[in-house]
N, C-alpha and C positions, 0 to 999 in steps of 0.2 A: 503494499499500500504505499502511496505517496500523495501527502496533501500540497498544494499548490496554492499560494495567495500572491495575487497581482497588485502592485500597487504603481503609481506614478501617474496615472490618468489626469485629465484636468482640460480647461478649456483654454484655447490659444487662437489667436489669429493667423490666417492663411500666410505661409512663408515661414513659420515659426517652428521651434522643436519641443520635443519632450522625450523623456526618458522612462520607459517601463521597467520595473523590475517582476519577476516571479521567484519568489521562497520557496524552495522544495523542502519538505519535512525530512529527507534523508538524503545521501550522498547520490548525484545523479550523473558522475562521471565514469561510472562503469557500464557502457555500452547502452546508456540511456539514450533515445530520440527526444528530442524538446522541440516545441515549436509554438509560433503565436498564430491565433487565428483571430478573425473580427467578425462582426454581424450587426446589420442593421434591421430594425424592425421590416418586417415584409419582404426580408432579401434572406437568401440561405447563407451560411456561415463560409467564409473564405479564409482560404491559407495564406498567411501572409509571409512568414519566413518560418524555414525549419534549420535545426541544428545536430547533426551526429555527432557521436561522442568523439571521433577524431579530428573535429573540427571543420569537416566540410561542412556547407550551407548552401540552403537554396532559397529563393524568393520569389514572390509573385511578380510578374513583369511591372505592375503598377508600382510597385515600390522599390524596384532596382534602382541603385545608385543614390536613393533617398534614405534608406532605412538599413539599419546594420543590428544582425543578431549576433550576440556573444554570451559566452559563459564565465562566470566566477565561480570556478569549481570551489575554491577554498570556502566560499560563503554559500554553497549549494543554490545559487542563484542565476537563473537565464535573464539576460537583460536585451531591450529592444531600443537602439538608440533611432528616432526618427527625426529626420530635418526636412525642409522644406515643404512644411505639411501643407495639404490642400483641403478644402471643404469634402472632397470625395473620401477623406480618410476618416472621417468621423464614423465612429461606432463603439460597440462594447468589443474590447479586445480581452481574449483568452488565452491562458497560457494553458500547454497540455504537455503531457510526458509519457512514454510507453518503453519498456524495458526490451527495446529491438535497436539492431544496428544496421543488418545488410537491406531490412526492408524498409528503413528510416523513412526514406523520401517517397516512398511508394504509400505508406500509411499517410504521410503529409498530404499527399495528392488526394487520397481518399477521406482525410480528415477521421482516420479510424486510429487515433491513439487512445490509450485506456484512461488516462487520470486527467482531469480537468478541473481548473480552478474557477473562480466566482465570476471573473471578471472586472476589468476596469474602463470605465467611461473615457472616451476621448471624443472632444468635441471642437471641430475647427471651423471658424468662421470667417468670411470672405470679406 
């Protein structure tokens, strides 16, 4: 079992930056796949960025070159640095984790990770 708690959401203007954090209840550097997803009311959940335990990362096309996913293994924390935010980035952001390595990015594409946090709201105004 892994409990995940997100923080760092808020309201910013277009072009601004936010840093989201996801604190895990146990170590996740041992073959854990971790990722960020987002959802807005009336739309499906969208994968934003995924992180494999070897440091490899994948991003949605809409956030490439603006968002960076990283891990602080000493603090069991997943981070999402978001720059040049756009109103289209508005949504509830969720952290997810799964003990998987080779299937990490496939699971990210399907949104089929096992553990999920409660989410943190990001609102970007124009």
